NUZADO-75919 format. One record per residue (C-alpha): x, y, z negated. Coordinates in steps of 0.2 Angstrom, whole numbers. Example, Ala and Ser with C-alpha at 12.3 -4.5 7.8 and 13.67 -1.06 7.14 Angstrom:
# NUZADO-75919
px / py / pz
62 / -22 / -39
68 / -5 / -36
END
This chain:
# NUZADO-75919
px / py / pz
45 / 122 / -218
55 / 123 / -202
47 / 132 / -188
59 / 125 / -174
71 / 111 / -171
86 / 111 / -159
83 / 99 / -145
95 / 88 / -134
91 / 92 / -116
85 / 109 / -111
98 / 114 / -98
90 / 125 / -85
99 / 116 / -71
93 / 99 / -76
78 / 97 / -87
76 / 79 / -85
87 / 75 / -100
86 / 65 / -116
75 / 74 / -128
71 / 75 / -147
53 / 77 / -151
49 / 82 / -169
36 / 73 / -180
33 / 88 / -192
16 / 95 / -197
23 / 112 / -197
29 / 112 / -179
17 / 101 / -170
3 / 112 / -164
0 / 128 / -155
2 / 144 / -166
3 / 155 / -150
22 / 157 / -152
33 / 162 / -138
43 / 149 / -130
62 / 150 / -130
74 / 138 / -122
83 / 124 / -130
71 / 123 / -145
56 / 114 / -151
43 / 127 / -156
26 / 128 / -165
17 / 125 / -149
20 / 107 / -150
32 / 103 / -136
50 / 104 / -132
55 / 120 / -123
60 / 117 / -105
49 / 101 / -104
33 / 111 / -102
28 / 101 / -87
9 / 103 / -85
0 / 86 / -88
-10 / 87 / -72
-14 / 74 / -59
-13 / 81 / -41
-16 / 71 / -26
-21 / 84 / -14
-12 / 86 / 3
-16 / 105 / 5
-18 / 121 / -6
-33 / 131 / -3
-24 / 147 / 1
-14 / 139 / 15
-26 / 125 / 21
-30 / 132 / 38
-12 / 137 / 42
-6 / 120 / 37
-19 / 110 / 47
-16 / 121 / 62
2 / 119 / 61
0 / 100 / 60
-11 / 101 / 76
0 / 113 / 86
16 / 103 / 83
9 / 92 / 97
13 / 99 / 114
-5 / 94 / 120
-14 / 106 / 108
-1 / 120 / 110
-2 / 119 / 129
-21 / 122 / 129
-19 / 136 / 116
-7 / 145 / 128
-19 / 142 / 143
-34 / 148 / 133
-25 / 164 / 127
-19 / 167 / 145
-37 / 169 / 150
-38 / 185 / 140
-26 / 193 / 153
-36 / 199 / 168
-22 / 196 / 180
-21 / 177 / 175
-40 / 174 / 173
-45 / 160 / 186
-62 / 154 / 178
-74 / 156 / 164
-66 / 159 / 148
-78 / 148 / 139
-72 / 133 / 149
-55 / 135 / 141
-59 / 141 / 124
-74 / 129 / 119
-65 / 112 / 120
-50 / 118 / 110
-61 / 126 / 97
-72 / 110 / 96
-56 / 99 / 93
-49 / 111 / 80
-65 / 113 / 71
-68 / 94 / 70
-50 / 92 / 63
-52 / 106 / 50
-69 / 99 / 44
-63 / 82 / 42
-46 / 86 / 34
-55 / 98 / 22
-68 / 85 / 17
-55 / 72 / 14
-45 / 84 / 3
-60 / 90 / -6
-63 / 72 / -11
-46 / 71 / -18
-48 / 87 / -27
-64 / 80 / -35
-55 / 65 / -41
-41 / 75 / -48
-52 / 86 / -57
-62 / 72 / -65
-45 / 64 / -71
-38 / 81 / -77
-55 / 85 / -86
-56 / 69 / -96
-56 / 74 / -114
-45 / 67 / -129
-44 / 70 / -147
-28 / 79 / -152
-22 / 79 / -170
-19 / 97 / -177
-8 / 103 / -190
-22 / 103 / -203
-25 / 85 / -200
-41 / 88 / -190
-45 / 82 / -173
-49 / 94 / -158
-56 / 88 / -142
-45 / 94 / -127
-44 / 90 / -108
-29 / 79 / -103
-22 / 94 / -93
-19 / 103 / -109
-9 / 90 / -118
10 / 94 / -121
25 / 85 / -126
25 / 82 / -145
6 / 81 / -146
-2 / 67 / -156
-17 / 60 / -147
-30 / 48 / -151
-35 / 36 / -137
-50 / 25 / -140
-52 / 7 / -133
-56 / 6 / -115
-49 / 24 / -111
-35 / 29 / -99
-19 / 34 / -107
-17 / 52 / -102
2 / 54 / -103
18 / 43 / -107
16 / 41 / -126
25 / 33 / -140
13 / 21 / -150
12 / 27 / -168
-3 / 18 / -175
-17 / 6 / -170
-34 / 1 / -177
-28 / -16 / -179
-19 / -19 / -196
-5 / -28 / -188
-1 / -13 / -178
-3 / -21 / -161
-14 / -16 / -146
-16 / -22 / -129
-15 / -12 / -113
-19 / -15 / -95
-6 / -10 / -83
-14 / -15 / -66
-13 / 3 / -60
5 / 4 / -64
14 / -12 / -60
0 / -22 / -52
-1 / -35 / -65
-19 / -38 / -72
-14 / -47 / -88
-15 / -38 / -104
1 / -33 / -112
5 / -32 / -131
11 / -16 / -138
17 / -13 / -156
16 / 3 / -166
31 / 10 / -176
31 / 2 / -193
34 / 19 / -202
19 / 27 / -194
8 / 11 / -194
8 / 11 / -213
-1 / 28 / -214
-18 / 25 / -223
-27 / 34 / -208
-25 / 42 / -191
-26 / 59 / -199
-13 / 55 / -212
0 / 54 / -198
2 / 72 / -198
11 / 70 / -215
24 / 59 / -208
41 / 69 / -206
53 / 63 / -193
59 / 64 / -175
60 / 54 / -159
75 / 53 / -148
69 / 48 / -131
79 / 45 / -115
77 / 56 / -100
62 / 52 / -88
65 / 38 / -76
56 / 28 / -63
59 / 12 / -73
42 / 6 / -79
49 / -10 / -88
62 / -1 / -99
63 / 12 / -113
77 / 17 / -125
74 / 28 / -140
75 / 29 / -159
63 / 35 / -172
70 / 44 / -187
59 / 44 / -202
64 / 58 / -214
57 / 52 / -230
51 / 65 / -243
42 / 54 / -255
26 / 52 / -245
30 / 34 / -240
26 / 22 / -255
32 / 7 / -246
51 / 12 / -248
61 / 7 / -262
65 / 20 / -275
84 / 20 / -271
80 / 23 / -253
70 / 39 / -255
77 / 55 / -247
86 / 45 / -234
83 / 45 / -215
77 / 28 / -209
81 / 24 / -190
70 / 12 / -181
75 / 7 / -163
62 / 9 / -150
59 / -1 / -134
46 / -4 / -120
35 / -13 / -133
32 / 4 / -142
26 / 14 / -127
10 / 18 / -118
13 / 23 / -101
1 / 35 / -92
-13 / 27 / -82
-13 / 11 / -92
-29 / 6 / -101
-30 / 3 / -120
-39 / -13 / -124
-44 / -22 / -140
-43 / -7 / -151
-39 / 11 / -152
-22 / 19 / -153
-13 / 35 / -159
2 / 41 / -149
15 / 54 / -148
16 / 62 / -130
34 / 59 / -123
32 / 64 / -105
19 / 73 / -96
14 / 77 / -78
27 / 74 / -65
39 / 67 / -78
27 / 52 / -81
32 / 34 / -75
17 / 33 / -64
20 / 51 / -56
38 / 47 / -53
34 / 31 / -44
21 / 40 / -33
23 / 48 / -16
13 / 63 / -11
0 / 59 / 3
5 / 63 / 20
-4 / 65 / 37
-2 / 50 / 48
0 / 51 / 67
-5 / 36 / 77
7 / 29 / 90
-6 / 32 / 104
-6 / 50 / 99
12 / 51 / 101
12 / 42 / 118
-2 / 54 / 124
8 / 69 / 119
23 / 62 / 129
11 / 59 / 144
5 / 77 / 142
23 / 83 / 144
24 / 73 / 160
8 / 80 / 166
14 / 97 / 162
30 / 94 / 172
19 / 88 / 187
8 / 104 / 186
23 / 115 / 185
32 / 107 / 200
16 / 107 / 210
14 / 126 / 205
32 / 130 / 210
30 / 121 / 227
14 / 131 / 230
23 / 147 / 227
38 / 142 / 238
26 / 137 / 252
17 / 153 / 250
33 / 163 / 251
42 / 174 / 239
34 / 190 / 234
35 / 203 / 221
21 / 195 / 212
28 / 177 / 213
29 / 175 / 194
11 / 180 / 192
6 / 168 / 206
16 / 154 / 197
6 / 157 / 181
-10 / 157 / 190
-7 / 141 / 199
-1 / 133 / 182
-18 / 138 / 175
-28 / 133 / 190
-20 / 116 / 189
-22 / 115 / 170
-35 / 101 / 173
-21 / 89 / 176
-20 / 89 / 157
-38 / 87 / 152
-42 / 94 / 135
-57 / 83 / 135
-45 / 69 / 132
-43 / 74 / 114
-62 / 76 / 112
-65 / 59 / 119
-52 / 50 / 109
-58 / 58 / 93
-75 / 53 / 96
-70 / 36 / 101
-60 / 34 / 85
-75 / 39 / 75
-85 / 26 / 85
-72 / 12 / 81
-73 / 17 / 63
-92 / 14 / 63
-90 / -3 / 72
-78 / -9 / 58
-89 / -3 / 44
-105 / -11 / 52
-97 / -28 / 55
-107 / -40 / 45
-92 / -53 / 46
-82 / -41 / 35
-94 / -33 / 23
-89 / -19 / 12
-76 / -12 / 24
-73 / 7 / 22
-63 / 17 / 35
-56 / 32 / 25
-45 / 38 / 39
-53 / 38 / 56
-38 / 45 / 65
-28 / 29 / 67
-40 / 14 / 70
-31 / 9 / 86
-15 / 7 / 76
-22 / -10 / 69
-20 / -17 / 86
-1 / -15 / 87
5 / -21 / 70
22 / -30 / 69
24 / -32 / 50
12 / -34 / 37
19 / -30 / 19
8 / -38 / 6
6 / -37 / -13
4 / -54 / -22
-6 / -52 / -37
-24 / -49 / -33
-21 / -48 / -15
-14 / -66 / -10
-18 / -74 / -27
-33 / -73 / -39
-20 / -72 / -54
-29 / -87 / -62
-17 / -100 / -69
-20 / -118 / -73
-9 / -131 / -80
-7 / -145 / -67
7 / -156 / -73
19 / -160 / -87
35 / -170 / -87
45 / -178 / -101
58 / -188 / -91
52 / -205 / -87
34 / -201 / -89
23 / -187 / -82
5 / -182 / -84
-6 / -173 / -72
-22 / -164 / -76
-32 / -180 / -73
-22 / -188 / -87
-28 / -176 / -101
-36 / -190 / -111
-19 / -199 / -112
-11 / -184 / -118
-24 / -181 / -131
-22 / -200 / -137
-3 / -198 / -138
-5 / -182 / -148
-17 / -189 / -160
-6 / -204 / -163
9 / -193 / -166
1 / -183 / -180
-4 / -199 / -189
14 / -204 / -188
26 / -199 / -201
39 / -186 / -194
57 / -192 / -198
74 / -190 / -190
76 / -203 / -177
93 / -209 / -173
90 / -214 / -155
77 / -207 / -143
61 / -203 / -152
45 / -212 / -147
34 / -205 / -133
21 / -199 / -146
33 / -188 / -155
41 / -181 / -140
23 / -177 / -134
20 / -168 / -151
35 / -158 / -150
32 / -152 / -132
14 / -148 / -136
19 / -139 / -152
31 / -129 / -142
18 / -124 / -129
7 / -118 / -143
20 / -108 / -152
33 / -101 / -140
23 / -87 / -132
17 / -69 / -134
-2 / -74 / -133
-14 / -65 / -145
-31 / -70 / -150
-45 / -58 / -148
-64 / -59 / -151
-76 / -55 / -137
-94 / -57 / -142
-89 / -69 / -156
-79 / -80 / -144
-60 / -82 / -146
-51 / -76 / -130
-32 / -78 / -127
-23 / -62 / -120
-5 / -61 / -115
7 / -51 / -103
9 / -67 / -92
-5 / -78 / -86
7 / -93 / -87
7 / -91 / -106
-12 / -91 / -107
-12 / -107 / -96
0 / -116 / -107
-9 / -111 / -123
-26 / -116 / -116
-18 / -133 / -111
-12 / -136 / -129
-30 / -131 / -135
-37 / -144 / -123
-26 / -158 / -130
-32 / -153 / -148
-18 / -141 / -154
-27 / -125 / -156
-20 / -107 / -158
-31 / -100 / -171
-23 / -83 / -175
-7 / -73 / -172
-1 / -57 / -179
16 / -48 / -178
23 / -60 / -192
14 / -76 / -191
5 / -89 / -180
-9 / -101 / -186
-12 / -118 / -178
-26 / -130 / -180
-20 / -148 / -177
-30 / -162 / -170
-33 / -169 / -187
-41 / -153 / -193
-26 / -147 / -203
-22 / -129 / -202
-3 / -124 / -203
6 / -108 / -204
22 / -102 / -195
31 / -86 / -200
38 / -77 / -184
56 / -72 / -188
61 / -65 / -170
54 / -64 / -153
64 / -63 / -137
53 / -57 / -123
55 / -63 / -105
65 / -52 / -94
71 / -53 / -76
89 / -55 / -81
88 / -70 / -93
72 / -77 / -85
67 / -85 / -101
59 / -81 / -118
62 / -87 / -135
55 / -87 / -153
62 / -91 / -170
49 / -97 / -183
49 / -104 / -200
37 / -118 / -203
28 / -115 / -220
25 / -133 / -223
43 / -139 / -222
53 / -123 / -222
62 / -128 / -206
68 / -114 / -195
64 / -118 / -176
71 / -110 / -161
60 / -113 / -146
64 / -107 / -128
56 / -109 / -111
61 / -102 / -95
66 / -105 / -77
76 / -121 / -73
90 / -111 / -66
94 / -102 / -82
88 / -116 / -94
98 / -130 / -87
115 / -124 / -93
109 / -122 / -111
100 / -138 / -113
107 / -155 / -116
111 / -165 / -100
97 / -173 / -91
97 / -183 / -75
79 / -180 / -70
77 / -161 / -73
83 / -154 / -57
74 / -167 / -46
57 / -165 / -55
59 / -146 / -54
61 / -147 / -35
46 / -159 / -34
35 / -147 / -43
41 / -132 / -33
38 / -141 / -17
20 / -142 / -23
19 / -124 / -25
19 / -125 / -44
27 / -113 / -56
39 / -123 / -67
45 / -119 / -85
58 / -129 / -94
54 / -131 / -113
67 / -133 / -126
70 / -132 / -145
84 / -131 / -158
83 / -133 / -177
93 / -119 / -186
100 / -120 / -204
97 / -106 / -215
115 / -101 / -214
115 / -101 / -195
100 / -90 / -195
106 / -78 / -208
122 / -75 / -198
112 / -72 / -182
100 / -60 / -190
114 / -49 / -197
122 / -48 / -179
105 / -45 / -171
100 / -31 / -182
116 / -22 / -179
114 / -24 / -161
96 / -17 / -161
102 / 0 / -169
115 / 3 / -156
113 / 18 / -145
127 / 12 / -133
123 / -4 / -122
110 / -9 / -134
102 / -22 / -122
119 / -30 / -119
123 / -31 / -138
106 / -39 / -142
109 / -51 / -127
126 / -56 / -133
119 / -60 / -151
105 / -71 / -144
117 / -80 / -132
126 / -87 / -147
111 / -97 / -151
107 / -103 / -134
117 / -118 / -133
114 / -137 / -135
96 / -135 / -135
85 / -151 / -135
75 / -153 / -119
57 / -156 / -123
49 / -156 / -106
44 / -148 / -90
28 / -139 / -85
20 / -135 / -68
7 / -121 / -67
-4 / -117 / -52
-8 / -99 / -47
-24 / -100 / -37
-24 / -92 / -20
-38 / -80 / -14
-50 / -88 / -2
-43 / -93 / 15
-26 / -85 / 12
-17 / -100 / 20
-27 / -99 / 36
-26 / -80 / 37
-7 / -80 / 35
-6 / -94 / 49
-17 / -84 / 61
-6 / -68 / 58
10 / -78 / 60
3 / -85 / 77
-2 / -68 / 82
16 / -62 / 80
14 / -52 / 64
27 / -55 / 51
21 / -55 / 34
33 / -50 / 19
28 / -51 / 1
32 / -36 / -10
28 / -40 / -28
33 / -34 / -46
32 / -52 / -52
46 / -64 / -56
57 / -73 / -43
51 / -90 / -47
33 / -85 / -47
34 / -76 / -30
43 / -91 / -23
30 / -103 / -28
16 / -93 / -21
26 / -91 / -5
27 / -110 / -3
9 / -113 / -9
2 / -100 / 3
12 / -106 / 17
20 / -90 / 19
36 / -100 / 19
34 / -115 / 31
35 / -132 / 23
54 / -138 / 21
60 / -121 / 27
77 / -116 / 20
75 / -103 / 6
90 / -91 / 2
90 / -82 / -15
99 / -65 / -13
102 / -61 / -32
116 / -49 / -37
121 / -39 / -52
134 / -27 / -43
139 / -20 / -26
153 / -33 / -24
142 / -47 / -28
128 / -40 / -16
140 / -39 / -2
146 / -57 / -5
129 / -64 / -6
123 / -54 / 10
138 / -61 / 20
132 / -79 / 14
115 / -75 / 20
120 / -69 / 37
127 / -87 / 40
110 / -95 / 37
100 / -91 / 52
81 / -96 / 51
81 / -95 / 32
67 / -87 / 22
74 / -73 / 11
70 / -70 / -8
77 / -55 / -16
74 / -46 / -32
73 / -28 / -36
90 / -25 / -42
98 / -34 / -28
87 / -24 / -16
93 / -8 / -22
111 / -13 / -20
108 / -18 / -2
97 / -3 / 3
109 / 9 / -6
125 / 3 / 2
121 / -5 / 19
102 / -2 / 23
103 / -4 / 42
113 / -20 / 42
101 / -27 / 28
85 / -23 / 38
92 / -29 / 54
96 / -46 / 47
80 / -47 / 36
70 / -44 / 52
77 / -60 / 59
70 / -70 / 45
53 / -80 / 47
47 / -71 / 31
54 / -61 / 16
49 / -60 / -2
54 / -45 / -13
52 / -48 / -31
52 / -36 / -46
49 / -22 / -35
46 / -5 / -41
32 / 5 / -32
46 / 16 / -24
55 / 1 / -18
40 / -5 / -9
38 / 11 / 0
57 / 11 / 4
55 / -5 / 12
41 / 2 / 23
52 / 17 / 28
67 / 7 / 32
58 / -5 / 43
50 / 10 / 52
67 / 19 / 53
79 / 5 / 58
69 / -8 / 65
57 / 4 / 74
42 / -7 / 70
24 / -3 / 66
20 / -8 / 48
4 / -11 / 39
4 / -12 / 20
-10 / -21 / 10
-12 / -21 / -9
-25 / -19 / -23
-16 / -10 / -37
-10 / 7 / -42
8 / 1 / -39
4 / -2 / -21
-1 / 16 / -17
16 / 22 / -12
18 / 8 / 0
1 / 10 / 7
4 / 29 / 10
21 / 26 / 18
15 / 13 / 30
8 / 16 / 48
-8 / 8 / 42
-13 / 7 / 24
-25 / -7 / 19
-32 / -7 / 1
-42 / -21 / -7
-55 / -16 / -20
-54 / -29 / -33
-49 / -33 / -51
-35 / -20 / -52
-47 / -5 / -49
-50 / 6 / -34
-34 / 17 / -34
-26 / 7 / -19
-43 / 7 / -10
-45 / 26 / -12
-27 / 29 / -6
-28 / 17 / 9
-34 / 21 / 27
-45 / 5 / 27
-53 / -3 / 12
-57 / -22 / 12
-65 / -33 / -1
-55 / -48 / 3
-38 / -52 / 10
-45 / -65 / 23
-54 / -50 / 32
-37 / -43 / 37
-36 / -55 / 52
-53 / -49 / 59
-48 / -31 / 56
-32 / -33 / 66
-36 / -46 / 79
-53 / -40 / 83
-56 / -22 / 78
-38 / -18 / 80
-37 / -26 / 97
-53 / -17 / 103
-48 / 0 / 96
-31 / 0 / 105
-37 / -7 / 122
-52 / 4 / 123
-42 / 19 / 118
-29 / 15 / 131
-42 / 13 / 145
-52 / 28 / 139
-36 / 39 / 140
-32 / 32 / 157
-49 / 37 / 164
-49 / 54 / 156
-32 / 57 / 163
-38 / 50 / 180
-53 / 61 / 180
-42 / 77 / 177
-29 / 72 / 190
-41 / 68 / 204
-50 / 85 / 203
-33 / 94 / 201
-27 / 85 / 217
-42 / 91 / 226
-38 / 108 / 220
-20 / 107 / 226
-25 / 101 / 243
-38 / 115 / 244
-26 / 128 / 239
-13 / 122 / 252
-25 / 122 / 266
-33 / 139 / 262
-17 / 149 / 263
-11 / 145 / 245
-25 / 155 / 237
-26 / 154 / 218
-45 / 152 / 219
-54 / 138 / 211
-63 / 126 / 223
-76 / 122 / 209
-80 / 136 / 198
-92 / 139 / 184
-104 / 125 / 178
-97 / 112 / 191
-81 / 112 / 182
-89 / 111 / 165
-102 / 98 / 171
-89 / 87 / 179
-80 / 83 / 163
-96 / 83 / 152
-113 / 80 / 159
-109 / 71 / 175
-95 / 59 / 169
-93 / 59 / 150
-106 / 46 / 146
-100 / 33 / 159
-82 / 36 / 154
-85 / 36 / 135
-96 / 20 / 137
-79 / 11 / 139
-78 / 11 / 120
-91 / -3 / 120
-81 / -14 / 133
-73 / -30 / 128
-59 / -39 / 137
-61 / -55 / 127
-75 / -61 / 115
-71 / -64 / 96
-70 / -83 / 97
-56 / -81 / 110
-47 / -68 / 100
-46 / -80 / 85
-44 / -96 / 95
-29 / -88 / 104
-21 / -76 / 91
-6 / -76 / 103
-15 / -63 / 113
-11 / -51 / 100
7 / -52 / 105
3 / -43 / 121
-3 / -28 / 112
12 / -26 / 101
22 / -22 / 117
11 / -7 / 120
9 / -10 / 139
-9 / -5 / 139
-4 / 14 / 139
14 / 16 / 144
24 / 25 / 158
21 / 11 / 171
2 / 12 / 168
2 / 31 / 169
11 / 31 / 185
-1 / 18 / 192
-16 / 29 / 188
-6 / 45 / 194
-4 / 37 / 211
-22 / 32 / 212
-28 / 49 / 207
-16 / 57 / 220
-22 / 45 / 234
-41 / 47 / 230
-40 / 66 / 227
-31 / 69 / 244
-43 / 57 / 253
-58 / 66 / 247
-52 / 83 / 251
-44 / 79 / 268
-58 / 68 / 275
-71 / 81 / 270
-62 / 95 / 279
-54 / 87 / 294
-67 / 74 / 299
-83 / 82 / 295
-87 / 100 / 290
-80 / 117 / 291
-94 / 125 / 280
-86 / 130 / 263
-103 / 126 / 254
-105 / 110 / 263
-87 / 105 / 259
-90 / 108 / 240
-106 / 97 / 241
-97 / 83 / 250
-81 / 83 / 240
-90 / 85 / 223
-102 / 71 / 226
-89 / 60 / 233
-78 / 64 / 218
-92 / 60 / 206
-97 / 44 / 214
-78 / 38 / 215
-76 / 41 / 196
-92 / 32 / 192
-88 / 18 / 204
-70 / 17 / 196
-78 / 15 / 179
-90 / 2 / 184
-75 / -8 / 192
-65 / -8 / 176
-79 / -14 / 165
-76 / -32 / 159
-92 / -35 / 150
-107 / -25 / 155
-119 / -19 / 141
-136 / -10 / 142
-128 / 6 / 136
-116 / 6 / 150
-130 / 4 / 163
-140 / 18 / 155
-125 / 30 / 155
-122 / 27 / 174
-141 / 30 / 178
-142 / 46 / 166
-126 / 53 / 174
-133 / 51 / 192
-150 / 58 / 187
-141 / 73 / 179
-132 / 76 / 195
-148 / 75 / 206
-157 / 87 / 194
-143 / 100 / 195
-147 / 101 / 214
-163 / 110 / 209
-156 / 119 / 193
-140 / 126 / 202
-146 / 129 / 220
-131 / 142 / 222
-118 / 128 / 220
-126 / 116 / 233
-133 / 117 / 251
-149 / 108 / 245
-156 / 106 / 262
-141 / 98 / 269
-139 / 86 / 253
-155 / 78 / 257
-150 / 74 / 275
-144 / 57 / 281
-128 / 64 / 288
-123 / 70 / 271
-125 / 53 / 263
-116 / 44 / 277
-101 / 56 / 275
-101 / 54 / 256
-102 / 35 / 258
-88 / 34 / 270
-77 / 45 / 260
-81 / 36 / 244
-77 / 19 / 252
-60 / 25 / 259
-56 / 32 / 242
-61 / 16 / 232
-59 / 1 / 243
-39 / 1 / 244
-38 / 3 / 225
-50 / -11 / 222
-41 / -23 / 234
-25 / -19 / 226
-31 / -22 / 209
-39 / -39 / 214
-23 / -44 / 222
-13 / -40 / 206
-25 / -50 / 195
-25 / -64 / 208
-6 / -65 / 209
-1 / -60 / 191
-16 / -60 / 179
-15 / -55 / 161
-15 / -68 / 148
-32 / -64 / 142
-39 / -66 / 159
-30 / -82 / 162
-38 / -89 / 146
-56 / -82 / 150
-55 / -89 / 168
-49 / -106 / 162
-63 / -108 / 149
-75 / -104 / 163
-68 / -117 / 174
-57 / -106 / 186
-40 / -113 / 190
-25 / -102 / 193
END
């Protein structure tokens, strides 16, 4: 027997090439042979394709974890600055204070980050290990099965997959437990569609008497190179007969028999086998699988507030550097000027408060708990506590359709047959007409058949033209199909009395309303695809011998091939405006000669390796002409709870919603209309192109239709984004809404990246399937919905919800609070650092430019922690508006999108406040009151503390008990420190009336002008939220 077989693609420079995989018992399984290039070895996989079949979603590797996390942290100027300041304190000439005050905050921030990133990555490791350790039975060369983990599977292995199990790699279906050779799979984690899809085993291997006997099959598989295309596959199966197959005729023995392979013969990784077990041949593993090629590696997300704070930190550093340089100039040039400059920079380092990172990280954690504890959105999980404030500044929400906006539950609502139509409520009338039709004798009518016969033909077409299979669950017949539309149509036929009893690869059995059971032989099936937008089937009726060609599809593609009708276009438009999915049903009776000629052409086309799909399409198109129009159906896809109101709220809030789906153009358009994603009577432009020239032409037409909603399919999207991405995004952003259909997971992620790159907009992505993971990870904010399609999207997301309707509260309430509170907290922490730095600058200038700290030791540490931390941090509980106002006036969200709560203007405002207040506190205490150094420290520090607490109190919009308690505790801690730290204060002087009089005067002078200025600003130009709040309370502006 052969021990190796020459393979197609094994070139070192490009290993993703077409491959030949042997089906030979002698070279299927491991014999511990040594690999050589370009050959298929005893080890059971094609050399050069030994890609490990492992799942890896971790962001870091253990050996480089600390280095990678620290690199990510020190990429920010903020952290790098404090690292350099902390390291400088190890140099005696540059030391200006306690080493602990510089090292501890930085170590705390980095430790929290390391622990959090490590925990998150460990959770990913646990999930990956669980997936890689899942065991499967692999068929060995001796015909026995051996249990192996999925990570050990290789190309060429024959694997047994039980019902309900995850498919571990991309495989070719060899045999199923069902005698018909069919099995269902769930692809929700791959393409987002929850419906079961039918797969068919290769006929040559399905005939094996048992799973173990497959090892005796000799042959090979030609498989195309790995691609991202999840809906296509091209290959051939060559059966090398050696007398083992008794089904072949004697004159055919010893010959090679080639069977063409398509997507119907595959089991892609991460799909679930349903309705029976399967045996498959591994084609692609690891990173070569469809699911892996459509996935993006997880990346760390950085919030816009963090970027803005990093920018402000650079401005503060510039201020510190300028102040230090001025101090050196005023002091006079000496030989040690460079050392003095460094000491001043370190002395003024409080200008950039490291406590800002500590406070913001703690605040983000608090915001996360607020979200998870909200009873209005139960089940919410925050998986990334680094970016909650991003929810308050979203410009675009990119949403999946199936399972996110819709329930994916179809129901037939209406059928049309020209001059007569029947709604759901007229089911009794349809049943009556159908009964009458089956009691009538079928004959050839010269004119238009009576309505009873037309109804019969239409309902028969619904019950026959489909890919629905009948499965049994607990003794009850259940319909399963790749499209929920088909199940809805067959269920409707069942309600009328025409019941689908059974279906195999070769036959369909119907039970008529009269109780009579009739058989139909399936001759050919033409599945639905995005190009033709229709599906067809050719059947032979056993009762009469007639050959029927039935078709159904979108009105745009069916209208040219059916007989002329003056009502079809109008009724299709009426149903579409109702948000119903329309299908045109037609038929044609073929003679035996017509079918024989077609069958010969079609079989030749199926065996072609060059342009196979085009050849098959050409053969079918010769039949698709002059079809008899039977009727029109309207199917409703039920929306999720409160989808309409949620989308309207988001639209009023200035958030543009785009739908990115893998579903058909017609389906997605109907959902966009019924969900009010597209406004009623809004113009809709379909950008559908087959090549670059056509895409450019259609795009130019679209540019001339301002205000139109855009619908584009995956192929056209690729043409646009590959050739003119910037122009496409700029024009698309002007649309009220956009729907992208037939999108691959990578295309969904690409849209997100293009919006971020070219439109400079903040994007959130929401979905519930594995096909949404790439989009969720690419977005600034990823939102996963845990539902029917599993938990993959939920686990990969930053925020996990249970229902789509919760997204409005997540963004308009929690997002608003997180952003406004983070902005205000940042401003106060910066103010706290600037004001004490200003006091230090004035002190140094007055005392001969000495590089000595006015407050040393525990006063500096206590100022930013014990004395002011609680009141400042209590701002995370503040609310500028209540929830009712936020939802009643969603337009308030538009203010947040502009980012004015934390910007250069607000930064300069707080900088001037800090300079004024710091200067007033220091200068008044020295020139107007005391010349005792210890008393100056007592007066300035007490005034500084009271000013900070008073400023916090004046900024609070809605007082809560925790805020009052924090103020009291801070004052109590300060009073207590008089006794615990007597060396820092003149205790006897502090308890005198003169001391408190001076402190009161300084504090009032410091705060009163700032307060008056703020009052005048709000009086003359109040913010929108304040206008609404005051108007509701009866105030008139």
